[in-house]
C-alpha positions as CSV (number, residue, x, y, z in Angstrom):
1,X,-57.7,24.4,134.3
2,X,-54.0,25.1,134.4
3,X,-52.6,28.6,134.3
4,X,-51.0,28.2,130.8
5,X,-54.3,26.9,129.4
6,X,-56.1,29.9,130.9
7,X,-53.6,32.2,129.3
8,X,-54.1,30.6,125.8
9,X,-57.9,30.7,126.2
10,X,-58.0,34.3,127.5
11,X,-59.7,36.9,125.3
12,X,-56.6,39.2,125.7
13,X,-54.4,36.5,124.2
14,X,-56.8,35.7,121.4
15,X,-57.1,39.4,120.5
16,X,-53.4,39.9,120.6
17,X,-52.8,36.8,118.5
18,X,-55.4,38.1,116.0
19,X,-53.6,41.4,115.8
20,X,-50.3,39.6,115.4
21,X,-51.6,37.5,112.5
22,X,-53.0,40.6,110.8
23,X,-49.7,42.5,111.4
24,X,-47.6,39.5,110.1
25,X,-49.8,39.2,106.9
26,X,-49.6,43.0,106.4
27,X,-45.8,43.0,106.9
28,X,-45.4,40.1,104.6
29,X,-47.5,41.7,101.9
30,X,-45.6,45.0,102.2
31,X,-42.2,43.3,102.1
32,X,-43.2,41.0,99.2
33,X,-44.5,44.0,97.3
34,X,-41.3,45.9,98.0
35,X,-39.2,43.0,96.8
36,X,-41.3,42.6,93.7
37,X,-41.0,46.3,92.9
38,X,-37.2,46.2,93.4
39,X,-37.0,43.1,91.1
40,X,-39.1,44.8,88.4
41,X,-36.9,47.9,88.6
42,X,-33.7,45.8,88.3
43,X,-35.2,44.0,85.3
44,X,-36.2,47.2,83.7
45,X,-32.7,48.6,84.1
46,X,-31.2,45.4,82.6
47,X,-33.7,45.5,79.7
48,X,-32.8,49.1,79.0
49,X,-29.0,48.3,79.0
50,X,-29.7,45.3,76.7
51,X,-31.7,47.4,74.3
52,X,-29.0,50.1,74.3
53,X,-26.3,47.5,73.4
54,X,-28.4,46.0,70.7
55,X,-29.1,49.4,69.1
56,X,-25.4,50.2,69.2
57,X,-24.3,46.9,67.8
58,X,-26.9,47.0,65.1
59,X,-25.5,50.3,64.0
60,X,-22.1,48.8,63.9
61,X,-23.4,46.0,61.6
62,X,-25.2,48.6,59.4
63,X,-22.0,50.6,59.0
64,X,-19.4,47.8,58.6
65,X,-21.2,44.6,58.0
66,X,-20.6,41.4,59.9
67,X,-16.8,42.0,60.2
68,X,-17.2,45.3,62.1
69,X,-19.9,43.7,64.2
70,X,-17.6,40.7,65.1
71,X,-14.8,43.1,66.1
72,X,-17.2,45.2,68.2
73,X,-18.5,42.1,70.0
74,X,-15.0,40.8,70.7
75,X,-14.0,44.1,72.3
76,X,-17.0,44.2,74.5
77,X,-16.8,40.5,75.5
78,X,-13.2,40.9,76.6
79,X,-13.9,43.9,79.0
80,X,-14.1,43.1,82.8
81,X,-17.6,42.5,84.0
82,X,-18.8,42.3,80.4
83,X,-22.3,41.3,79.5
84,X,-23.3,38.4,77.4
85,X,-22.8,38.5,73.6
86,X,-23.3,36.0,70.9
87,X,-23.5,36.3,67.1
88,X,-24.7,33.3,65.1
89,X,-25.6,32.4,61.6
90,X,-29.1,31.9,60.5
91,X,-28.7,28.2,61.3
92,X,-27.6,29.0,64.9
93,X,-23.8,28.3,64.4
94,X,-21.8,30.6,66.7
95,X,-19.5,33.2,65.0
96,X,-18.3,35.2,68.0
97,X,-19.3,35.8,71.6
98,X,-18.7,34.7,75.2
99,X,-21.6,32.2,75.4
100,X,-20.8,28.6,74.5
101,X,-24.1,26.9,75.3
102,X,-27.8,27.8,75.2
103,X,-31.0,25.8,75.6
104,X,-32.6,24.9,72.3
105,X,-35.1,27.4,70.8
106,X,-33.8,30.4,72.7
107,X,-32.5,32.1,69.5
108,X,-36.0,31.9,68.0
109,X,-37.9,33.5,70.9
110,X,-38.8,37.2,70.6
111,X,-38.4,39.8,73.3
112,X,-36.6,39.4,76.6
113,X,-36.0,35.8,77.7
114,X,-34.8,34.4,81.0
115,X,-32.6,31.4,80.1
116,X,-29.8,29.2,81.3
117,X,-26.4,29.5,79.6
118,X,-22.8,28.4,79.9
119,X,-20.0,30.9,79.6
120,X,-16.7,30.5,77.9
121,X,-14.1,29.5,80.4
122,X,-16.7,28.0,82.7
123,X,-18.6,25.5,80.5
124,X,-19.5,23.1,83.3
125,X,-21.5,25.7,85.3
126,X,-24.9,26.8,84.3
127,X,-26.0,30.3,85.0
128,X,-29.1,32.3,84.5
129,X,-29.4,35.4,82.3
130,X,-31.9,37.8,80.9
131,X,-31.2,38.1,77.2
132,X,-32.8,39.4,73.9
133,X,-32.2,38.1,70.4
134,X,-32.1,40.5,67.5
135,X,-32.4,39.3,63.9
136,X,-30.0,41.2,61.6
137,X,-30.3,41.5,57.9
138,X,-28.6,38.6,56.2
139,X,-30.1,36.1,58.6
140,X,-27.5,36.7,61.4
141,X,-28.7,36.5,65.1
142,X,-27.4,38.9,67.7
143,X,-27.9,37.9,71.3
144,X,-27.2,40.4,74.1
145,X,-27.8,39.6,77.7
146,X,-26.9,40.2,81.4
147,X,-26.2,37.6,84.1
148,X,-28.9,37.7,86.8
149,X,-27.3,35.2,89.2
150,X,-26.5,38.1,91.6
151,X,-30.1,39.3,91.5
152,X,-31.3,35.7,92.1
153,X,-29.0,35.5,95.1
154,X,-30.3,38.8,96.4
155,X,-33.8,37.6,95.9
156,X,-33.1,34.4,97.9
157,X,-31.5,36.5,100.6
158,X,-34.4,38.9,100.7
159,X,-36.9,36.0,100.9
160,X,-34.9,34.4,103.7
161,X,-34.8,37.7,105.6
162,X,-38.6,38.0,105.1
163,X,-39.2,34.5,106.5
164,X,-36.8,35.0,109.4
165,X,-38.4,38.4,110.2
166,X,-41.9,36.9,110.2
167,X,-40.7,34.0,112.4
168,X,-39.2,36.4,114.9
169,X,-42.3,38.6,114.7
170,X,-44.5,35.6,115.5
171,X,-42.2,34.5,118.4
172,X,-41.9,38.0,119.9
173,X,-45.6,38.7,119.3
174,X,-46.6,35.4,121.0
175,X,-44.5,36.2,124.0
176,X,-45.9,39.7,124.2
177,X,-49.4,38.3,123.8
178,X,-48.9,35.9,126.7
179,X,-47.5,38.7,128.8
180,X,-50.4,40.9,128.1
181,X,-52.9,38.1,128.6
182,X,-51.2,37.3,131.9
183,X,-51.5,40.9,133.0
184,X,-55.1,41.2,132.0
185,X,-56.0,37.8,133.4
186,X,-54.5,38.7,136.7
187,X,-56.7,41.7,136.9
188,X,-59.8,39.8,135.8
189,X,-59.0,37.0,138.3
190,X,-58.9,39.6,141.1
191,X,-62.2,41.1,139.9
192,X,-63.7,37.6,139.7
193,X,-62.5,36.7,143.2
194,X,-64.0,39.8,144.7
195,X,-67.2,39.3,142.7
196,X,-67.6,35.9,144.2
197,X,-67.4,37.3,147.7
198,X,-70.1,39.9,146.8
199,X,-72.3,37.1,145.4
200,X,-71.7,35.2,148.7
201,X,-73.3,38.1,150.6
202,X,-70.6,40.7,151.1
203,X,-72.7,43.6,149.7
204,X,-70.3,46.2,151.1
205,X,-67.5,44.8,149.0
206,X,-66.4,46.6,145.8
207,X,-64.5,45.5,142.7
208,X,-60.8,46.5,142.8
209,X,-59.5,49.4,140.7
210,X,-56.0,49.3,139.1
211,X,-55.9,53.1,138.8
212,X,-54.8,53.0,135.2
213,X,-58.0,54.6,133.9
214,X,-58.3,52.1,131.1
215,X,-61.5,50.3,129.8
216,X,-61.3,47.7,132.6
217,X,-61.1,50.5,135.2
218,X,-64.1,52.3,133.6
219,X,-66.1,49.0,133.6
220,X,-65.2,48.4,137.2
221,X,-66.3,51.9,138.2
222,X,-69.6,51.5,136.5
223,X,-70.1,48.1,138.1
224,X,-69.2,49.6,141.5
225,X,-71.7,52.3,140.9
226,X,-74.3,49.6,140.1
227,X,-73.4,47.8,143.3
228,X,-73.7,51.0,145.3
229,X,-77.2,51.4,143.9
230,X,-78.1,47.7,144.5
231,X,-76.8,48.0,148.0
232,X,-78.9,51.0,148.7
233,X,-82.0,49.3,147.3
234,X,-81.3,46.1,149.3
235,X,-80.7,48.0,152.5
236,X,-83.9,50.0,151.8
237,X,-85.8,46.7,151.3
238,X,-84.5,45.3,154.5
239,X,-85.4,48.5,156.3
240,X,-88.9,48.5,154.8
241,X,-89.3,44.8,155.8
242,X,-88.2,45.6,159.4
243,X,-90.4,48.7,159.6
244,X,-93.4,46.8,158.3
245,X,-92.8,44.0,160.8
246,X,-92.6,46.5,163.7
247,X,-94.7,49.5,162.7
248,X,-97.6,47.7,161.1
249,X,-97.9,45.2,163.9
250,X,-99.7,47.7,166.2
251,X,-102.5,48.6,163.7
252,X,-103.0,45.0,162.7
253,X,-103.2,44.0,166.4
254,X,-105.7,46.8,167.0
255,X,-107.7,45.7,164.0
256,X,-107.9,42.1,165.4
257,X,-108.7,43.3,168.9
258,X,-111.6,45.3,167.7
259,X,-113.0,42.4,165.8
260,X,-112.6,40.2,168.8
261,X,-114.4,42.8,171.0
262,X,-117.2,43.0,168.6
263,X,-117.6,39.2,168.7
264,X,-117.5,39.1,172.5
265,X,-119.4,42.1,173.6
266,X,-121.6,43.3,170.8
267,X,-125.3,42.5,171.5
268,X,-127.1,44.7,169.0
269,X,-126.8,45.4,165.3
270,X,-125.6,48.9,166.0
271,X,-122.7,47.5,168.0
272,X,-121.6,45.3,165.1
273,X,-122.0,48.2,162.6
274,X,-119.9,50.5,164.8
275,X,-117.2,47.8,165.1
276,X,-117.2,47.2,161.3
277,X,-116.9,50.9,160.7
278,X,-113.8,51.0,162.9
279,X,-112.4,48.0,161.2
280,X,-112.9,49.7,157.8
281,X,-111.2,52.8,159.1
282,X,-108.2,50.8,160.3
283,X,-108.1,48.9,157.0
284,X,-108.2,52.2,155.0
285,X,-105.3,53.5,157.0
286,X,-103.3,50.3,156.3
287,X,-104.1,50.5,152.6
288,X,-102.9,54.1,152.6
289,X,-99.6,53.0,154.2
290,X,-99.1,50.2,151.7
291,X,-100.0,52.6,148.8
292,X,-97.4,55.0,150.1
293,X,-94.8,52.2,150.4
294,X,-95.6,51.2,146.8
295,X,-95.2,54.8,145.6
296,X,-91.9,55.2,147.4
297,X,-90.6,51.9,146.0
298,X,-91.6,52.9,142.5
299,X,-90.0,56.3,142.8
300,X,-86.8,54.8,144.2
301,X,-86.8,52.4,141.3
302,X,-86.9,55.3,138.9
303,X,-90.5,54.7,137.6
304,X,-93.6,56.9,138.1
305,X,-97.2,56.1,137.6
306,X,-97.0,57.5,134.1
307,X,-94.4,58.6,131.6
308,X,-92.4,61.7,132.2
309,X,-94.0,64.8,130.7
310,X,-93.5,68.6,130.8
311,X,-95.8,70.4,133.2
312,X,-96.1,73.7,135.0
313,X,-95.1,73.4,138.6
314,X,-96.8,76.7,139.3
315,X,-100.2,75.1,138.4
316,X,-99.4,72.1,140.7
317,X,-98.6,74.4,143.6
318,X,-101.8,76.5,143.1
319,X,-103.9,73.3,142.9
320,X,-102.5,72.0,146.1
321,X,-103.0,75.3,147.8
322,X,-106.7,75.3,146.7
323,X,-107.1,71.7,147.9
324,X,-105.8,72.5,151.4
325,X,-107.4,75.9,151.8
326,X,-110.6,74.6,153.4
327,X,-108.6,72.5,155.8
328,X,-106.4,75.4,156.7
329,X,-109.5,77.6,157.4
330,X,-111.0,74.8,159.7
331,X,-107.7,74.9,161.7
332,X,-107.6,78.7,161.8
333,X,-104.4,78.7,159.7
334,X,-103.5,81.4,157.2
335,X,-102.5,79.6,154.0
336,X,-100.7,81.9,151.5
337,X,-99.2,81.4,148.1
338,X,-96.1,83.0,146.5
339,X,-95.8,81.4,143.1
340,X,-94.0,82.6,140.0
341,X,-95.6,81.7,136.6
342,X,-94.0,79.5,134.0
343,X,-92.1,77.0,136.1
344,X,-91.7,74.1,133.7
345,X,-90.7,70.7,135.1
346,X,-90.0,67.4,133.4
347,X,-91.4,64.5,135.3
348,X,-94.6,63.1,136.9
349,X,-97.1,65.7,137.7
350,X,-99.0,63.3,140.0
351,X,-96.0,62.4,142.1
352,X,-94.8,66.1,142.5
353,X,-98.4,67.0,143.5
354,X,-98.4,64.1,146.0
355,X,-95.1,65.2,147.5
356,X,-96.2,68.8,147.8
357,X,-99.5,67.7,149.4
358,X,-97.6,65.7,152.0
359,X,-95.4,68.7,152.9
360,X,-98.5,70.9,153.3
361,X,-100.3,68.2,155.3
362,X,-97.3,67.9,157.6
363,X,-97.1,71.7,158.0
364,X,-100.8,71.8,159.0
365,X,-100.4,69.0,161.4
366,X,-97.0,69.6,163.1
367,X,-96.2,73.2,162.1
368,X,-98.6,75.0,164.4
369,X,-97.0,77.5,166.9
370,X,-97.3,76.8,170.6
371,X,-100.1,78.5,172.5
372,X,-97.7,81.0,173.9
373,X,-96.4,82.2,170.5
374,X,-97.1,85.7,169.6
375,X,-97.3,85.1,165.8
376,X,-100.4,83.6,164.2
377,X,-100.4,80.2,162.6
378,X,-99.4,80.5,159.0
379,X,-98.3,78.2,156.2
380,X,-96.8,79.6,153.0
381,X,-96.5,77.7,149.7
382,X,-93.9,79.2,147.4
383,X,-92.6,78.1,144.0
384,X,-89.7,80.0,142.4
385,X,-87.0,79.6,139.9
386,X,-83.3,79.6,141.1
387,X,-81.1,79.4,138.0
388,X,-81.4,75.9,136.5
389,X,-83.6,74.7,139.4
390,X,-87.1,75.2,140.6
391,X,-87.7,75.4,144.4
392,X,-91.2,74.5,145.7
393,X,-91.3,75.2,149.5
394,X,-93.7,74.9,152.3
395,X,-93.0,77.1,155.4
396,X,-94.7,77.0,158.8
397,X,-94.2,78.7,162.2
398,X,-94.1,75.5,164.3
399,X,-91.3,74.0,166.4
400,X,-89.4,72.8,163.3
401,X,-87.0,69.8,163.1
402,X,-83.6,69.9,164.8
403,X,-80.7,69.9,162.3
404,X,-79.5,66.5,163.7
405,X,-82.8,64.9,162.8
406,X,-83.4,66.3,159.4
407,X,-81.8,63.4,157.4
408,X,-83.5,60.8,159.6
409,X,-86.9,62.4,159.2
410,X,-86.8,61.5,155.5
411,X,-86.6,57.8,156.3
412,X,-89.5,55.4,156.2
413,X,-91.7,55.1,159.3
414,X,-89.6,57.6,161.2
415,X,-91.7,59.8,163.6
416,X,-89.9,62.3,165.8
417,X,-90.9,63.0,169.4
418,X,-92.9,66.1,168.7
419,X,-95.1,64.3,166.1
420,X,-96.1,61.2,168.0
421,X,-99.2,62.9,169.4
422,X,-100.6,63.3,165.9
423,X,-101.9,60.4,163.8
424,X,-99.6,59.2,161.0
425,X,-97.3,56.5,159.7
426,X,-94.1,58.4,159.1
427,X,-94.1,58.0,155.3
428,X,-95.0,61.5,154.1
429,X,-91.5,62.9,154.1
430,X,-90.0,59.6,152.9
431,X,-92.3,59.8,149.8
432,X,-91.5,63.4,149.2
433,X,-87.7,62.6,149.3
434,X,-88.2,59.6,147.0
435,X,-90.1,61.8,144.5
436,X,-87.3,64.4,144.6
437,X,-84.7,61.6,143.9
438,X,-86.8,60.3,141.0
439,X,-86.7,63.8,139.4
440,X,-82.9,64.2,140.0
441,X,-83.5,66.7,142.8
442,X,-83.4,66.9,146.6
443,X,-85.6,67.5,149.6
444,X,-84.1,70.1,151.9
445,X,-85.1,71.5,155.3
446,X,-84.3,75.1,156.3
447,X,-84.9,77.1,159.4
448,X,-87.9,79.5,159.0
449,X,-87.0,81.4,162.3
450,X,-89.2,80.2,163.8
451,X,-90.5,77.1,162.1
452,X,-89.5,74.9,159.3
453,X,-89.2,75.4,155.6
454,X,-89.4,72.1,153.5
455,X,-88.0,72.7,150.0
456,X,-88.3,70.5,147.0
457,X,-85.4,71.4,144.7
458,X,-86.1,70.0,141.2
459,X,-84.3,70.7,137.9
460,X,-86.1,73.0,135.5
461,X,-87.0,71.9,132.0
462,X,-87.0,73.9,128.8
463,X,-90.5,75.4,128.0
464,X,-92.6,72.9,126.0
465,X,-96.1,71.6,125.6
466,X,-97.4,71.2,129.2
467,X,-99.4,68.3,130.6
468,X,-103.1,68.9,131.3
469,X,-104.0,69.7,134.9
470,X,-105.0,66.9,137.3
471,X,-108.6,65.9,137.3
472,X,-108.4,64.3,140.7
473,X,-105.8,64.1,143.5
474,X,-104.9,61.4,146.0
475,X,-104.9,62.3,149.7
476,X,-101.7,63.1,151.4
477,X,-99.6,60.4,153.1
478,X,-98.8,61.3,156.7
């Protein structure tokens, strides 16, 4: 497709041309209406002048008869720039006046009449006039008129100017439309060219901005934001694929090895039963990992297991505390609660509860002080309002997480050095971070001096009808 064809087929040119046509029609209607109004005003003035002359001459006839009327018409007809006058008998024979020829039937027409005529001294030239015939007593006809040739010439000039203006409007408008279309098409072509490179695999590329702040720039900004989100999801998908390939290979290998050992070395039913129980345990662990990955993916995609509802975060924090209280007692850990009432959130009660359960489970696993520590093992669950935000925190007295590792600790399958001795898959904090993002919040790590404080920062909702408490809770994801 040639460049000129692309210009004529572009949306910008079509829109500009449509506006041009509408503007031309509007201008034509306005100018035509103005010309028509001017013509009507001129005709009204001529009619008023004719009626005034007729009234005056009729009075002359009434006062002095036909003789005085003839003298009056002669005087007026001889004046420079005089109007048109004619007095005839009832048979139409001229008596006096400056008109020598009229079309047949004009003298018998009532009201104002536009007619041709020939004037004395110029009998070979036909002119146009607006005239009125008045029937006098005695059967005489009095015709008074005004030449409208000058008005007709002005009308033709006005019509020519209107046509010329419209032609220039179309020419200039078409040139302007082509210029605008070329400018817009150049921007669209640059966006299209960059989009092709992105489609070809350059996910880091972004559509160019002109910096004008117009609708194209706003569209490009939204598309770039969409590309940013897609890039994050694609990178996350690649990371998950790589992590699954590397981190799940070990448990799958272990699962196969135990099955092989059972086939090779088991001799009694009890040996087979023990091997099957270990296989089931390994399978359950893998299922929990895949469930966690599914929950993270759904949270990152902006969907929860159910619709978003209003619920009390204080109830969720107390439920999680009650759930983990027996486990804390078994591990000789003091589990305390510091929860404000009436902390309304808008979101998924189940996912927020799962995220908080993961944080508490991590604190009980990795947040224990060293054997040389003077302070006892404690875990505190707190939920408080901070302005427009609700902070749900889990604090422990363990070794904590170094500031340089806190962002990385929220990634999938990441296990830091001090946690490798404990069982787990490295998905607990990733799930908590994904749940925070789903609720337009964040997961933050603070120093607890000593220890770590993991804080879910979520936007508070206006008080409303709250969701019912959970009937059952899924286990935490390590």
